[in-house]
Predicted model as a PDB file, atoms N, CA, C, CB and O in Angstrom, pLDDT in the B-factor column:
MODEL        1                                                                  
ATOM      1  N   MET A   1     224.521 170.653 167.258  1.00 60.00           N  
ATOM      2  CA  MET A   1     224.500 170.436 166.121  1.00 60.00           C  
ATOM      3  C   MET A   1     224.931 169.120 164.768  1.00 60.00           C  
ATOM      4  CB  MET A   1     224.956 171.325 166.136  1.00 60.00           C  
ATOM      5  O   MET A   1     225.486 168.022 164.818  1.00 60.00           O  
ATOM      6  N   ALA A   2     224.205 170.129 163.415  1.00 69.00           N  
ATOM      7  CA  ALA A   2     224.736 168.377 162.711  1.00 69.00           C  
ATOM      8  C   ALA A   2     225.314 167.895 162.350  1.00 69.00           C  
ATOM      9  CB  ALA A   2     224.554 167.767 162.066  1.00 69.00           C  
ATOM     10  O   ALA A   2     225.415 168.181 161.156  1.00 69.00           O  
ATOM     11  N   LEU A   3     226.009 167.065 162.678  1.00 75.00           N  
ATOM     12  CA  LEU A   3     227.862 166.410 162.687  1.00 75.00           C  
ATOM     13  C   LEU A   3     227.423 165.268 162.496  1.00 75.00           C  
ATOM     14  CB  LEU A   3     229.074 166.450 164.197  1.00 75.00           C  
ATOM     15  O   LEU A   3     226.335 164.720 162.675  1.00 75.00           O  
ATOM     16  N   SER A   4     228.679 164.882 161.995  1.00 79.00           N  
ATOM     17  CA  SER A   4     227.760 163.056 161.235  1.00 79.00           C  
ATOM     18  C   SER A   4     229.245 162.098 162.292  1.00 79.00           C  
ATOM     19  CB  SER A   4     227.983 162.628 158.139  1.00 79.00           C  
ATOM     20  O   SER A   4     230.401 162.492 162.446  1.00 79.00           O  
ATOM     21  N   PRO A   5     228.715 161.045 162.734  1.00 84.00           N  
ATOM     22  CA  PRO A   5     229.660 160.266 164.390  1.00 84.00           C  
ATOM     23  C   PRO A   5     231.571 160.323 163.086  1.00 84.00           C  
ATOM     24  CB  PRO A   5     228.628 157.231 165.137  1.00 84.00           C  
ATOM     25  O   PRO A   5     232.160 159.982 162.060  1.00 84.00           O  
ATOM     26  N   GLY A   6     231.559 161.099 164.444  1.00 82.00           N  
ATOM     27  CA  GLY A   6     233.117 161.208 164.184  1.00 82.00           C  
ATOM     28  C   GLY A   6     233.731 162.381 163.619  1.00 82.00           C  
ATOM     29  O   GLY A   6     234.945 162.487 163.440  1.00 82.00           O  
ATOM     30  N   GLN A   7     233.012 163.121 163.385  1.00 84.00           N  
ATOM     31  CA  GLN A   7     232.801 164.876 162.189  1.00 84.00           C  
ATOM     32  C   GLN A   7     233.059 165.434 163.985  1.00 84.00           C  
ATOM     33  CB  GLN A   7     230.315 165.529 160.872  1.00 84.00           C  
ATOM     34  O   GLN A   7     232.634 165.082 165.085  1.00 84.00           O  
ATOM     35  N   ARG A   8     233.890 166.357 163.515  1.00 88.00           N  
ATOM     36  CA  ARG A   8     234.140 166.884 165.837  1.00 88.00           C  
ATOM     37  C   ARG A   8     234.133 169.102 164.754  1.00 88.00           C  
ATOM     38  CB  ARG A   8     237.619 165.836 167.416  1.00 88.00           C  
ATOM     39  O   ARG A   8     234.744 170.015 165.310  1.00 88.00           O  
ATOM     40  N   SER A   9     233.331 169.376 163.313  1.00 93.00           N  
ATOM     41  CA  SER A   9     233.347 170.419 163.230  1.00 93.00           C  
ATOM     42  C   SER A   9     232.591 170.783 161.437  1.00 93.00           C  
ATOM     43  CB  SER A   9     234.838 170.760 163.688  1.00 93.00           C  
ATOM     44  O   SER A   9     232.603 170.249 160.328  1.00 93.00           O  
ATOM     45  N   LEU A  10     231.867 172.305 162.251  1.00 94.00           N  
ATOM     46  CA  LEU A  10     231.593 172.021 160.715  1.00 94.00           C  
ATOM     47  C   LEU A  10     232.124 172.984 159.771  1.00 94.00           C  
ATOM     48  CB  LEU A  10     230.133 171.965 160.419  1.00 94.00           C  
ATOM     49  O   LEU A  10     232.618 174.044 160.157  1.00 94.00           O  
ATOM     50  N   PRO A  11     231.997 172.482 157.880  1.00 94.00           N  
ATOM     51  CA  PRO A  11     231.911 173.887 157.452  1.00 94.00           C  
ATOM     52  C   PRO A  11     231.922 175.374 157.584  1.00 94.00           C  
ATOM     53  CB  PRO A  11     231.377 173.877 157.220  1.00 94.00           C  
ATOM     54  O   PRO A  11     230.739 175.650 157.384  1.00 94.00           O  
ATOM     55  N   LEU A  12     232.665 176.705 157.841  1.00 96.00           N  
ATOM     56  CA  LEU A  12     232.428 177.292 158.031  1.00 96.00           C  
ATOM     57  C   LEU A  12     231.098 178.060 156.975  1.00 96.00           C  
ATOM     58  CB  LEU A  12     233.458 177.502 158.361  1.00 96.00           C  
ATOM     59  O   LEU A  12     230.751 179.007 157.682  1.00 96.00           O  
ATOM     60  N   GLU A  13     230.077 178.122 155.471  1.00 95.00           N  
ATOM     61  CA  GLU A  13     229.012 177.973 154.977  1.00 95.00           C  
ATOM     62  C   GLU A  13     228.845 177.179 155.542  1.00 95.00           C  
ATOM     63  CB  GLU A  13     228.775 177.918 153.912  1.00 95.00           C  
ATOM     64  O   GLU A  13     228.021 176.945 154.658  1.00 95.00           O  
ATOM     65  N   THR A  14     228.704 175.874 156.649  1.00 94.00           N  
ATOM     66  CA  THR A  14     227.582 174.842 156.567  1.00 94.00           C  
ATOM     67  C   THR A  14     226.783 175.525 157.944  1.00 94.00           C  
ATOM     68  CB  THR A  14     228.172 172.947 156.703  1.00 94.00           C  
ATOM     69  O   THR A  14     225.587 175.562 158.233  1.00 94.00           O  
ATOM     70  N   ALA A  15     228.327 176.182 158.837  1.00 95.00           N  
ATOM     71  CA  ALA A  15     227.574 176.796 160.314  1.00 95.00           C  
ATOM     72  C   ALA A  15     227.037 178.490 159.587  1.00 95.00           C  
ATOM     73  CB  ALA A  15     229.155 177.011 162.096  1.00 95.00           C  
ATOM     74  O   ALA A  15     226.322 179.279 160.205  1.00 95.00           O  
ATOM     75  N   THR A  16     227.370 178.636 158.743  1.00 96.00           N  
ATOM     76  CA  THR A  16     226.485 180.157 158.744  1.00 96.00           C  
ATOM     77  C   THR A  16     225.245 179.728 158.682  1.00 96.00           C  
ATOM     78  CB  THR A  16     226.708 181.286 157.458  1.00 96.00           C  
ATOM     79  O   THR A  16     224.387 180.080 159.492  1.00 96.00           O  
ATOM     80  N   GLU A  17     224.966 178.662 157.393  1.00 96.00           N  
ATOM     81  CA  GLU A  17     223.038 178.934 157.341  1.00 96.00           C  
ATOM     82  C   GLU A  17     222.615 178.157 158.084  1.00 96.00           C  
ATOM     83  CB  GLU A  17     222.077 178.661 155.971  1.00 96.00           C  
ATOM     84  O   GLU A  17     221.467 177.959 157.687  1.00 96.00           O  
ATOM     85  N   TYR A  18     222.912 177.146 159.528  1.00 95.00           N  
ATOM     86  CA  TYR A  18     222.529 176.932 160.587  1.00 95.00           C  
ATOM     87  C   TYR A  18     222.267 178.941 161.568  1.00 95.00           C  
ATOM     88  CB  TYR A  18     223.815 175.666 161.141  1.00 95.00           C  
ATOM     89  O   TYR A  18     221.143 179.443 161.540  1.00 95.00           O  
ATOM     90  N   PHE A  19     222.665 179.197 161.804  1.00 97.00           N  
ATOM     91  CA  PHE A  19     223.232 180.046 162.386  1.00 97.00           C  
ATOM     92  C   PHE A  19     221.985 180.635 161.846  1.00 97.00           C  
ATOM     93  CB  PHE A  19     224.696 180.455 162.197  1.00 97.00           C  
ATOM     94  O   PHE A  19     220.926 180.381 162.420  1.00 97.00           O  
ATOM     95  N   ARG A  20     222.004 181.337 160.883  1.00 97.00           N  
ATOM     96  CA  ARG A  20     221.096 181.891 160.296  1.00 97.00           C  
ATOM     97  C   ARG A  20     219.581 181.499 160.533  1.00 97.00           C  
ATOM     98  CB  ARG A  20     221.456 181.775 159.138  1.00 97.00           C  
ATOM     99  O   ARG A  20     218.663 182.170 161.004  1.00 97.00           O  
ATOM    100  N   LEU A  21     219.612 180.103 160.022  1.00 96.00           N  
ATOM    101  CA  LEU A  21     218.055 179.567 160.182  1.00 96.00           C  
ATOM    102  C   LEU A  21     217.584 179.097 161.840  1.00 96.00           C  
ATOM    103  CB  LEU A  21     217.899 178.055 159.097  1.00 96.00           C  
ATOM    104  O   LEU A  21     216.463 178.716 162.176  1.00 96.00           O  
ATOM    105  N   LEU A  22     218.734 179.246 162.680  1.00 95.00           N  
ATOM    106  CA  LEU A  22     218.104 178.935 164.501  1.00 95.00           C  
ATOM    107  C   LEU A  22     218.320 180.282 165.333  1.00 95.00           C  
ATOM    108  CB  LEU A  22     219.210 177.494 165.540  1.00 95.00           C  
ATOM    109  O   LEU A  22     217.998 180.286 166.521  1.00 95.00           O  
ATOM    110  N   LEU A  23     219.044 181.821 164.534  1.00 97.00           N  
ATOM    111  CA  LEU A  23     219.008 182.341 165.357  1.00 97.00           C  
ATOM    112  C   LEU A  23     217.900 183.370 164.415  1.00 97.00           C  
ATOM    113  CB  LEU A  23     220.366 182.630 166.021  1.00 97.00           C  
ATOM    114  O   LEU A  23     218.171 184.561 164.569  1.00 97.00           O  
ATOM    115  N   SER A  24     216.815 183.131 163.558  1.00 96.00           N  
ATOM    116  CA  SER A  24     216.033 184.299 162.926  1.00 96.00           C  
ATOM    117  C   SER A  24     214.808 183.390 163.265  1.00 96.00           C  
ATOM    118  CB  SER A  24     216.355 184.847 161.136  1.00 96.00           C  
ATOM    119  O   SER A  24     214.668 182.225 163.637  1.00 96.00           O  
ATOM    120  N   PRO A  25     213.828 184.639 162.917  1.00 95.00           N  
ATOM    121  CA  PRO A  25     212.858 184.250 163.536  1.00 95.00           C  
ATOM    122  C   PRO A  25     212.406 183.068 161.987  1.00 95.00           C  
ATOM    123  CB  PRO A  25     211.774 185.707 164.160  1.00 95.00           C  
ATOM    124  O   PRO A  25     212.904 182.825 160.888  1.00 95.00           O  
ATOM    125  N   PRO A  26     211.058 182.575 162.871  1.00 94.00           N  
ATOM    126  CA  PRO A  26     209.864 182.299 163.412  1.00 94.00           C  
ATOM    127  C   PRO A  26     210.839 181.716 164.944  1.00 94.00           C  
ATOM    128  CB  PRO A  26     208.720 181.082 162.328  1.00 94.00           C  
ATOM    129  O   PRO A  26     210.278 181.872 166.028  1.00 94.00           O  
ATOM    130  N   SER A  27     212.290 181.061 164.922  1.00 92.00           N  
ATOM    131  CA  SER A  27     212.681 180.670 166.361  1.00 92.00           C  
ATOM    132  C   SER A  27     213.507 181.743 167.285  1.00 92.00           C  
ATOM    133  CB  SER A  27     213.566 179.386 166.247  1.00 92.00           C  
ATOM    134  O   SER A  27     212.774 182.722 167.426  1.00 92.00           O  
ATOM    135  N   VAL A  28     214.191 181.848 167.661  1.00 94.00           N  
ATOM    136  CA  VAL A  28     215.565 182.850 168.601  1.00 94.00           C  
ATOM    137  C   VAL A  28     215.383 183.821 167.573  1.00 94.00           C  
ATOM    138  CB  VAL A  28     217.575 182.171 168.807  1.00 94.00           C  
ATOM    139  O   VAL A  28     215.355 183.301 166.458  1.00 94.00           O  
ATOM    140  N   LYS A  29     215.231 185.237 167.580  1.00 96.00           N  
ATOM    141  CA  LYS A  29     215.805 186.563 167.433  1.00 96.00           C  
ATOM    142  C   LYS A  29     216.807 186.940 167.735  1.00 96.00           C  
ATOM    143  CB  LYS A  29     215.323 187.299 167.834  1.00 96.00           C  
ATOM    144  O   LYS A  29     216.580 187.752 168.631  1.00 96.00           O  
ATOM    145  N   TRP A  30     218.212 186.862 167.507  1.00 97.00           N  
ATOM    146  CA  TRP A  30     219.087 187.457 168.304  1.00 97.00           C  
ATOM    147  C   TRP A  30     219.562 188.591 167.642  1.00 97.00           C  
ATOM    148  CB  TRP A  30     220.083 186.622 168.702  1.00 97.00           C  
ATOM    149  O   TRP A  30     220.253 188.747 166.635  1.00 97.00           O  
ATOM    150  N   SER A  31     218.963 189.445 168.545  1.00 96.00           N  
ATOM    151  CA  SER A  31     218.833 191.112 168.667  1.00 96.00           C  
ATOM    152  C   SER A  31     218.203 191.995 169.308  1.00 96.00           C  
ATOM    153  CB  SER A  31     218.540 191.578 167.846  1.00 96.00           C  
ATOM    154  O   SER A  31     217.025 191.916 169.656  1.00 96.00           O  
ATOM    155  N   THR A  32     218.529 192.387 169.394  1.00 93.00           N  
ATOM    156  CA  THR A  32     218.019 194.026 170.930  1.00 93.00           C  
ATOM    157  C   THR A  32     217.754 194.736 170.288  1.00 93.00           C  
ATOM    158  CB  THR A  32     219.121 195.002 172.107  1.00 93.00           C  
ATOM    159  O   THR A  32     218.115 194.947 169.130  1.00 93.00           O  
ATOM    160  N   PRO A  33     217.049 195.254 170.943  1.00 92.00           N  
ATOM    161  CA  PRO A  33     216.955 196.348 169.923  1.00 92.00           C  
ATOM    162  C   PRO A  33     218.285 197.826 169.595  1.00 92.00           C  
ATOM    163  CB  PRO A  33     215.513 196.978 170.449  1.00 92.00           C  
ATOM    164  O   PRO A  33     218.068 198.666 168.723  1.00 92.00           O  
ATOM    165  N   SER A  34     219.640 197.854 170.528  1.00 92.00           N  
ATOM    166  CA  SER A  34     220.278 198.756 170.824  1.00 92.00           C  
ATOM    167  C   SER A  34     221.425 197.737 169.554  1.00 92.00           C  
ATOM    168  CB  SER A  34     220.511 199.149 172.660  1.00 92.00           C  
ATOM    169  O   SER A  34     222.237 198.155 168.728  1.00 92.00           O  
ATOM    170  N   THR A  35     221.073 196.565 169.848  1.00 95.00           N  
ATOM    171  CA  THR A  35     222.595 195.689 168.899  1.00 95.00           C  
ATOM    172  C   THR A  35     221.682 194.165 167.729  1.00 95.00           C  
ATOM    173  CB  THR A  35     224.201 194.473 170.810  1.00 95.00           C  
ATOM    174  O   THR A  35     220.688 193.526 168.075  1.00 95.00           O  
ATOM    175  N   PRO A  36     222.444 194.005 166.432  1.00 96.00           N  
ATOM    176  CA  PRO A  36     221.420 193.332 165.998  1.00 96.00           C  
ATOM    177  C   PRO A  36     222.594 191.962 166.192  1.00 96.00           C  
ATOM    178  CB  PRO A  36     220.626 193.872 164.368  1.00 96.00           C  
ATOM    179  O   PRO A  36     223.703 192.294 165.774  1.00 96.00           O  
ATOM    180  N   TRP A  37     222.564 191.126 166.508  1.00 97.00           N  
ATOM    181  CA  TRP A  37     223.937 190.584 167.546  1.00 97.00           C  
ATOM    182  C   TRP A  37     224.028 189.346 166.418  1.00 97.00           C  
ATOM    183  CB  TRP A  37     223.563 189.988 169.707  1.00 97.00           C  
ATOM    184  O   TRP A  37     225.108 188.758 166.353  1.00 97.00           O  
ATOM    185  N   LEU A  38     223.133 188.997 165.682  1.00 98.00           N  
ATOM    186  CA  LEU A  38     223.403 187.923 164.752  1.00 98.00           C  
ATOM    187  C   LEU A  38     223.539 188.422 162.943  1.00 98.00           C  
ATOM    188  CB  LEU A  38     222.080 186.833 165.037  1.00 98.00           C  
ATOM    189  O   LEU A  38     223.653 187.580 162.052  1.00 98.00           O  
ATOM    190  N   ASP A  39     223.504 189.717 162.722  1.00 98.00           N  
ATOM    191  CA  ASP A  39     223.832 190.122 161.872  1.00 98.00           C  
ATOM    192  C   ASP A  39     225.507 190.578 161.415  1.00 98.00           C  
ATOM    193  CB  ASP A  39     222.995 190.848 161.944  1.00 98.00           C  
ATOM    194  O   ASP A  39     225.917 190.776 160.272  1.00 98.00           O  
ATOM    195  N   LEU A  40     226.612 190.699 163.258  1.00 97.00           N  
ATOM    196  CA  LEU A  40     227.889 191.220 163.717  1.00 97.00           C  
ATOM    197  C   LEU A  40     228.134 189.865 163.470  1.00 97.00           C  
ATOM    198  CB  LEU A  40     228.195 191.998 165.194  1.00 97.00           C  
ATOM    199  O   LEU A  40     228.750 189.459 162.485  1.00 97.00           O  
ATOM    200  N   TRP A  41     227.562 189.016 164.531  1.00 97.00           N  
ATOM    201  CA  TRP A  41     227.905 187.406 164.370  1.00 97.00           C  
ATOM    202  C   TRP A  41     228.984 186.829 162.988  1.00 97.00           C  
ATOM    203  CB  TRP A  41     226.275 186.629 164.129  1.00 97.00           C  
ATOM    204  O   TRP A  41     230.148 186.429 162.950  1.00 97.00           O  
ATOM    205  N   LEU A  42     227.664 187.079 161.713  1.00 97.00           N  
ATOM    206  CA  LEU A  42     227.872 186.877 160.730  1.00 97.00           C  
ATOM    207  C   LEU A  42     228.933 187.143 160.229  1.00 97.00           C  
ATOM    208  CB  LEU A  42     227.205 187.164 160.284  1.00 97.00           C  
ATOM    209  O   LEU A  42     229.790 186.467 159.661  1.00 97.00           O  
ATOM    210  N   GLU A  43     228.808 188.421 160.528  1.00 97.00           N  
ATOM    211  CA  GLU A  43     229.948 189.449 159.325  1.00 97.00           C  
ATOM    212  C   GLU A  43     231.462 189.219 160.133  1.00 97.00           C  
ATOM    213  CB  GLU A  43     229.455 191.755 159.267  1.00 97.00           C  
ATOM    214  O   GLU A  43     232.554 189.349 159.580  1.00 97.00           O  
ATOM    215  N   TYR A  44     231.302 188.938 161.214  1.00 97.00           N  
ATOM    216  CA  TYR A  44     232.527 188.250 162.037  1.00 97.00           C  
ATOM    217  C   TYR A  44     232.875 186.650 161.578  1.00 97.00           C  
ATOM    218  CB  TYR A  44     232.084 188.229 163.754  1.00 97.00           C  
ATOM    219  O   TYR A  44     233.933 186.064 161.805  1.00 97.00           O  
ATOM    220  N   LEU A  45     231.977 186.242 161.042  1.00 96.00           N  
ATOM    221  CA  LEU A  45     232.538 184.429 160.938  1.00 96.00           C  
ATOM    222  C   LEU A  45     232.966 184.801 159.411  1.00 96.00           C  
ATOM    223  CB  LEU A  45     230.988 182.725 161.130  1.00 96.00           C  
ATOM    224  O   LEU A  45     233.497 183.741 159.080  1.00 96.00           O  
ATOM    225  N   THR A  46     233.048 185.540 158.436  1.00 94.00           N  
ATOM    226  CA  THR A  46     233.189 185.439 157.139  1.00 94.00           C  
ATOM    227  C   THR A  46     233.754 186.417 156.873  1.00 94.00           C  
ATOM    228  CB  THR A  46     232.209 185.257 156.432  1.00 94.00           C  
ATOM    229  O   THR A  46     234.284 186.551 155.771  1.00 94.00           O  
ATOM    230  N   THR A  47     233.777 186.994 157.448  1.00 96.00           N  
ATOM    231  CA  THR A  47     234.896 188.408 157.457  1.00 96.00           C  
ATOM    232  C   THR A  47     236.966 187.672 157.959  1.00 96.00           C  
ATOM    233  CB  THR A  47     233.994 189.927 159.377  1.00 96.00           C  
ATOM    234  O   THR A  47     237.941 187.069 157.510  1.00 96.00           O  
ATOM    235  N   LYS A  48     236.505 188.249 158.951  1.00 96.00           N  
ATOM    236  CA  LYS A  48     237.618 187.289 160.299  1.00 96.00           C  
ATOM    237  C   LYS A  48     237.901 186.073 160.309  1.00 96.00           C  
ATOM    238  CB  LYS A  48     237.146 187.186 161.690  1.00 96.00           C  
ATOM    239  O   LYS A  48     238.936 185.664 159.783  1.00 96.00           O  
ATOM    240  N   TRP A  49     236.670 184.942 161.162  1.00 95.00           N  
ATOM    241  CA  TRP A  49     237.631 184.237 161.315  1.00 95.00           C  
ATOM    242  C   TRP A  49     237.845 182.756 160.704  1.00 95.00           C  
ATOM    243  CB  TRP A  49     237.678 184.276 162.474  1.00 95.00           C  
ATOM    244  O   TRP A  49     238.473 181.892 161.316  1.00 95.00           O  
ATOM    245  N   LYS A  50     237.087 182.491 159.068  1.00 88.00           N  
ATOM    246  CA  LYS A  50     237.569 181.933 157.814  1.00 88.00           C  
ATOM    247  C   LYS A  50     238.138 180.693 158.704  1.00 88.00           C  
ATOM    248  CB  LYS A  50     238.730 182.953 156.782  1.00 88.00           C  
ATOM    249  O   LYS A  50     239.321 180.728 159.043  1.00 88.00           O  
ATOM    250  N   LYS A  51     237.398 179.710 159.049  1.00 95.00           N  
ATOM    251  CA  LYS A  51     237.910 178.238 159.171  1.00 95.00           C  
ATOM    252  C   LYS A  51     236.588 177.504 159.584  1.00 95.00           C  
ATOM    253  CB  LYS A  51     239.217 178.016 160.369  1.00 95.00           C  
ATOM    254  O   LYS A  51     235.714 178.358 159.728  1.00 95.00           O  
ATOM    255  N   ALA A  52     236.094 176.197 159.838  1.00 96.00           N  
ATOM    256  CA  ALA A  52     235.868 175.221 160.156  1.00 96.00           C  
ATOM    257  C   ALA A  52     235.298 175.595 161.442  1.00 96.00           C  
ATOM    258  CB  ALA A  52     236.847 174.401 160.015  1.00 96.00           C  
ATOM    259  O   ALA A  52     236.225 176.092 162.081  1.00 96.00           O  
ATOM    260  N   ILE A  53     233.698 175.607 162.489  1.00 96.00           N  
ATOM    261  CA  ILE A  53     233.159 175.890 163.262  1.00 96.00           C  
ATOM    262  C   ILE A  53     233.380 174.355 164.120  1.00 96.00           C  
ATOM    263  CB  ILE A  53     231.900 176.513 162.792  1.00 96.00           C  
ATOM    264  O   ILE A  53     233.251 173.282 163.531  1.00 96.00           O  
ATOM    265  N   SER A  54     233.697 174.442 165.455  1.00 94.00           N  
ATOM    266  CA  SER A  54     234.220 173.212 165.922  1.00 94.00           C  
ATOM    267  C   SER A  54     232.522 173.398 167.069  1.00 94.00           C  
ATOM    268  CB  SER A  54     236.308 173.224 166.728  1.00 94.00           C  
ATOM    269  O   SER A  54     231.651 174.267 167.016  1.00 94.00           O  
ATOM    270  N   LYS A  55     232.636 172.312 167.883  1.00 90.00           N  
ATOM    271  CA  LYS A  55     231.391 172.021 168.571  1.00 90.00           C  
ATOM    272  C   LYS A  55     231.873 172.876 169.558  1.00 90.00           C  
ATOM    273  CB  LYS A  55     230.934 170.484 168.966  1.00 90.00           C  
ATOM    274  O   LYS A  55     230.975 173.351 170.254  1.00 90.00           O  
ATOM    275  N   ASP A  56     232.970 173.212 169.833  1.00 93.00           N  
ATOM    276  CA  ASP A  56     232.997 174.062 170.626  1.00 93.00           C  
ATOM    277  C   ASP A  56     232.632 175.854 170.583  1.00 93.00           C  
ATOM    278  CB  ASP A  56     234.060 173.743 170.890  1.00 93.00           C  
ATOM    279  O   ASP A  56     232.269 176.504 171.563  1.00 93.00           O  
ATOM    280  N   VAL A  57     232.748 176.152 169.813  1.00 95.00           N  
ATOM    281  CA  VAL A  57     232.119 177.519 168.988  1.00 95.00           C  
ATOM    282  C   VAL A  57     231.282 177.840 170.119  1.00 95.00           C  
ATOM    283  CB  VAL A  57     231.158 177.305 167.358  1.00 95.00           C  
ATOM    284  O   VAL A  57     231.162 178.546 171.121  1.00 95.00           O  
ATOM    285  N   TRP A  58     230.451 176.364 168.963  1.00 93.00           N  
ATOM    286  CA  TRP A  58     229.124 176.612 168.247  1.00 93.00           C  
ATOM    287  C   TRP A  58     228.314 176.428 170.172  1.00 93.00           C  
ATOM    288  CB  TRP A  58     228.607 175.024 166.540  1.00 93.00           C  
ATOM    289  O   TRP A  58     227.566 177.352 170.493  1.00 93.00           O  
ATOM    290  N   GLU A  59     228.453 175.718 170.831  1.00 92.00           N  
ATOM    291  CA  GLU A  59     227.765 176.174 172.023  1.00 92.00           C  
ATOM    292  C   GLU A  59     228.096 176.937 172.243  1.00 92.00           C  
ATOM    293  CB  GLU A  59     227.667 175.701 172.974  1.00 92.00           C  
ATOM    294  O   GLU A  59     227.289 177.857 172.116  1.00 92.00           O  
ATOM    295  N   GLN A  60     229.136 177.235 172.625  1.00 96.00           N  
ATOM    296  CA  GLN A  60     229.918 178.887 173.225  1.00 96.00           C  
ATOM    297  C   GLN A  60     228.799 179.864 173.092  1.00 96.00           C  
ATOM    298  CB  GLN A  60     231.437 179.627 172.117  1.00 96.00           C  
ATOM    299  O   GLN A  60     228.365 180.702 173.883  1.00 96.00           O  
ATOM    300  N   THR A  61     228.435 179.524 171.837  1.00 96.00           N  
ATOM    301  CA  THR A  61     227.173 180.986 170.548  1.00 96.00           C  
ATOM    302  C   THR A  61     225.994 180.551 171.496  1.00 96.00           C  
ATOM    303  CB  THR A  61     226.612 180.469 167.978  1.00 96.00           C  
ATOM    304  O   THR A  61     225.498 181.433 172.198  1.00 96.00           O  
ATOM    305  N   GLY A  62     225.614 179.561 171.560  1.00 95.00           N  
ATOM    306  CA  GLY A  62     224.577 179.264 172.373  1.00 95.00           C  
ATOM    307  C   GLY A  62     223.868 179.596 173.711  1.00 95.00           C  
ATOM    308  O   GLY A  62     222.720 179.676 174.148  1.00 95.00           O  
ATOM    309  N   VAL A  63     225.438 179.782 174.231  1.00 96.00           N  
ATOM    310  CA  VAL A  63     225.239 180.735 175.727  1.00 96.00           C  
ATOM    311  C   VAL A  63     225.652 182.057 175.208  1.00 96.00           C  
ATOM    312  CB  VAL A  63     226.344 180.262 177.240  1.00 96.00           C  
ATOM    313  O   VAL A  63     224.884 182.872 175.719  1.00 96.00           O  
ATOM    314  N   PHE A  64     226.120 182.391 174.781  1.00 96.00           N  
ATOM    315  CA  PHE A  64     226.282 183.574 174.629  1.00 96.00           C  
ATOM    316  C   PHE A  64     225.032 185.114 174.032  1.00 96.00           C  
ATOM    317  CB  PHE A  64     227.326 183.246 173.858  1.00 96.00           C  
ATOM    318  O   PHE A  64     224.805 186.314 174.187  1.00 96.00           O  
ATOM    319  N   VAL A  65     224.376 183.275 172.957  1.00 97.00           N  
ATOM    320  CA  VAL A  65     222.797 184.216 172.305  1.00 97.00           C  
ATOM    321  C   VAL A  65     222.196 184.231 173.691  1.00 97.00           C  
ATOM    322  CB  VAL A  65     221.458 183.239 170.869  1.00 97.00           C  
ATOM    323  O   VAL A  65     222.171 185.390 174.104  1.00 97.00           O  
ATOM    324  N   GLN A  66     221.629 183.236 174.692  1.00 95.00           N  
ATOM    325  CA  GLN A  66     220.942 183.472 175.631  1.00 95.00           C  
ATOM    326  C   GLN A  66     221.668 185.055 176.921  1.00 95.00           C  
ATOM    327  CB  GLN A  66     220.847 181.835 176.200  1.00 95.00           C  
ATOM    328  O   GLN A  66     221.186 185.828 177.749  1.00 95.00           O  
ATOM    329  N   LYS A  67     222.712 184.821 176.461  1.00 95.00           N  
ATOM    330  CA  LYS A  67     222.726 186.339 177.810  1.00 95.00           C  
ATOM    331  C   LYS A  67     222.971 187.180 176.931  1.00 95.00           C  
ATOM    332  CB  LYS A  67     224.039 186.547 179.261  1.00 95.00           C  
ATOM    333  O   LYS A  67     223.209 188.184 177.604  1.00 95.00           O  
ATOM    334  N   SER A  68     223.116 187.562 175.500  1.00 95.00           N  
ATOM    335  CA  SER A  68     223.071 188.756 175.139  1.00 95.00           C  
ATOM    336  C   SER A  68     221.684 189.034 175.045  1.00 95.00           C  
ATOM    337  CB  SER A  68     223.801 188.994 174.028  1.00 95.00           C  
ATOM    338  O   SER A  68     221.141 190.134 175.141  1.00 95.00           O  
ATOM    339  N   LEU A  69     221.075 187.729 174.811  1.00 95.00           N  
ATOM    340  CA  LEU A  69     219.318 188.679 175.027  1.00 95.00           C  
ATOM    341  C   LEU A  69     218.571 188.970 176.167  1.00 95.00           C  
ATOM    342  CB  LEU A  69     218.128 187.987 174.418  1.00 95.00           C  
ATOM    343  O   LEU A  69     217.452 189.472 176.066  1.00 95.00           O  
ATOM    344  N   GLU A  70     219.139 188.674 177.370  1.00 93.00           N  
ATOM    345  CA  GLU A  70     218.547 188.501 178.941  1.00 93.00           C  
ATOM    346  C   GLU A  70     219.518 190.277 179.232  1.00 93.00           C  
ATOM    347  CB  GLU A  70     219.340 186.454 180.190  1.00 93.00           C  
ATOM    348  O   GLU A  70     219.252 191.092 180.115  1.00 93.00           O  
ATOM    349  N   ASP A  71     220.369 190.367 178.404  1.00 90.00           N  
ATOM    350  CA  ASP A  71     221.299 191.524 179.868  1.00 90.00           C  
ATOM    351  C   ASP A  71     221.762 192.199 178.453  1.00 90.00           C  
ATOM    352  CB  ASP A  71     223.106 190.655 181.410  1.00 90.00           C  
ATOM    353  O   ASP A  71     222.694 191.826 177.741  1.00 90.00           O  
ATOM    354  N   GLU A  72     220.638 193.570 178.175  1.00 81.00           N  
ATOM    355  CA  GLU A  72     220.588 194.099 177.154  1.00 81.00           C  
ATOM    356  C   GLU A  72     222.028 194.755 177.134  1.00 81.00           C  
ATOM    357  CB  GLU A  72     219.397 194.902 177.049  1.00 81.00           C  
ATOM    358  O   GLU A  72     222.924 194.740 176.289  1.00 81.00           O  
ATOM    359  N   SER A  73     221.947 195.166 178.016  1.00 85.00           N  
ATOM    360  CA  SER A  73     223.386 196.138 178.213  1.00 85.00           C  
ATOM    361  C   SER A  73     224.860 195.413 178.335  1.00 85.00           C  
ATOM    362  CB  SER A  73     223.254 197.015 179.703  1.00 85.00           C  
ATOM    363  O   SER A  73     225.705 195.616 179.206  1.00 85.00           O  
ATOM    364  N   MET A  74     224.919 194.659 177.400  1.00 77.00           N  
ATOM    365  CA  MET A  74     226.677 193.800 176.890  1.00 77.00           C  
ATOM    366  C   MET A  74     226.067 194.443 175.166  1.00 77.00           C  
ATOM    367  CB  MET A  74     226.951 191.017 177.178  1.00 77.00           C  
ATOM    368  O   MET A  74     226.879 193.988 174.360  1.00 77.00           O  
ATOM    369  N   GLY A  75     224.951 195.316 174.372  1.00 68.00           N  
ATOM    370  CA  GLY A  75     225.205 195.515 173.065  1.00 68.00           C  
ATOM    371  C   GLY A  75     225.793 196.945 173.412  1.00 68.00           C  
ATOM    372  O   GLY A  75     226.227 197.668 172.516  1.00 68.00           O  
TER     373      GLY A  75                                                      
ENDMDL                                                                          
END                                                                             
């Protein structure tokens, strides 16, 4: 996570751009045949969440990305 020393969260706009960059090709494609995970996550963040992304949320999103790509039944 691109935090400055002492910073505990990223502004939502910055975090969504990082998610878009890191979870789209040519990096990881966060999508399965039945679920466009990245699109759903970004939609949720911009319509419901509307606050900064903490280090914990960032890390747990990474865990969820891995699990959702491993198990198609999650979608």
